[in-house]
C-alpha positions as CSV (number, residue, x, y, z in Angstrom):
1,M,-23.7,90.1,65.8
2,E,-27.1,91.5,66.7
3,G,-30.7,91.9,65.5
4,M,-31.6,90.2,62.3
5,E,-28.3,88.3,62.0
6,L,-28.6,86.9,65.5
7,A,-32.2,85.8,64.8
8,A,-31.2,84.2,61.6
9,F,-28.4,82.2,63.1
10,H,-30.6,81.2,66.0
11,I,-33.2,79.8,63.6
12,I,-30.5,78.1,61.5
13,S,-28.8,76.5,64.5
14,N,-32.0,75.2,66.0
15,V,-33.6,73.8,62.9
16,G,-30.2,72.4,61.8
17,T,-30.1,70.4,65.1
18,A,-33.7,69.4,64.6
19,K,-32.9,68.0,61.1
20,S,-30.0,66.1,62.5
21,L,-32.1,64.5,65.2
22,V,-34.8,63.6,62.7
23,M,-32.3,61.8,60.6
24,E,-31.0,60.0,63.7
25,A,-34.6,58.9,64.4
26,L,-34.8,57.4,61.0
27,Y,-31.6,55.5,61.4
28,A,-32.7,54.2,64.7
29,A,-36.0,53.1,63.3
30,R,-34.3,51.3,60.4
31,E,-32.5,49.3,63.1
32,G,-35.8,48.5,64.8
33,E,-35.1,50.8,67.7
34,Y,-38.5,52.5,67.7
35,K,-38.4,53.9,71.2
36,A,-35.1,55.6,70.5
37,A,-36.5,56.9,67.3
38,E,-39.5,58.4,69.1
39,N,-37.2,60.0,71.6
40,K,-35.1,61.6,68.8
41,L,-38.3,63.0,67.2
42,I,-39.5,64.4,70.5
43,E,-36.1,66.1,71.0
44,S,-36.1,67.4,67.5
45,R,-39.5,69.1,68.0
46,K,-38.1,71.1,70.9
47,F,-35.4,72.5,68.6
48,L,-37.8,73.2,65.8
49,T,-40.1,75.0,68.2
50,E,-37.1,77.2,69.3
51,G,-36.5,78.1,65.7
52,H,-40.1,78.9,65.2
53,H,-40.1,81.2,68.3
54,S,-37.2,83.2,66.8
55,H,-39.0,83.4,63.5
56,Q,-42.3,84.4,65.2
57,Q,-40.6,87.3,67.0
58,L,-39.4,88.7,63.7
59,I,-42.9,88.4,62.2
60,Q,-44.5,90.1,65.3
61,K,-41.9,92.9,65.0
62,E,-42.8,93.5,61.4
63,A,-46.6,93.2,62.1
64,S,-46.3,95.8,64.8
65,G,-44.9,98.3,62.2
66,T,-41.2,97.9,62.4
67,Q,-39.8,97.8,58.9
68,L,-37.3,94.9,58.6
69,P,-34.7,94.9,55.9
70,F,-34.6,92.2,53.2
71,S,-32.0,89.6,54.2
72,L,-30.7,86.6,52.3
73,L,-29.7,85.2,55.6
74,I,-33.3,85.3,56.9
75,M,-34.4,83.7,53.6
76,H,-31.9,80.9,54.2
77,A,-33.1,80.5,57.7
78,E,-36.7,80.2,56.6
79,D,-35.7,77.7,53.9
80,Q,-33.9,75.6,56.5
81,M,-36.9,75.8,58.8
82,M,-39.3,74.7,56.1
83,S,-37.1,71.8,55.0
84,A,-36.8,70.6,58.6
85,E,-40.6,70.6,58.9
86,I,-40.9,68.6,55.7
87,M,-38.2,66.2,56.7
88,S,-39.9,65.7,60.1
89,D,-43.2,64.9,58.6
90,L,-41.7,62.5,56.0
91,V,-39.5,60.7,58.5
92,Q,-42.5,60.2,60.9
93,E,-44.3,58.5,58.1
94,M,-41.3,56.4,57.1
95,I,-40.9,55.2,60.7
96,R,-44.5,54.0,60.6
97,M,-43.7,52.2,57.4
98,Y,-40.7,50.5,59.0
99,Q,-42.9,49.4,61.9
100,E,-45.5,48.0,59.5
101,I,-42.9,46.3,57.3
102,N,-41.3,44.7,60.4
103,T,-44.7,43.6,61.7
104,I,-45.5,41.9,58.4
105,K,-42.1,40.3,58.2
106,G,-42.6,38.9,61.7
107,T,-46.0,37.5,60.7
108,Y,-44.7,35.8,57.5
109,S,-41.5,34.4,59.1
110,K,-43.4,32.2,61.5
């Protein structure tokens, strides 16, 4: 495997790991483990960044004049990357909501 296929699998692998870590962060937050959740989000960003680097290399190659062939595999990789970004944004907001809900619960339970 080389070239476009390798880049696609590199993107898919990294953003897939990022998505898994984002979900682990959400599960940790649901249990009130906010520090663990934040650590999972930080780790997920590293994998998402790696996926972006591979994608950026392809874009730079095409921008420099190299004609890249159409690839369903690359389309899938880009779809996975976008969904990981969206999930990350939503989960970050959901974690804030968990924190606010737990703060309010703590206030009213006294």
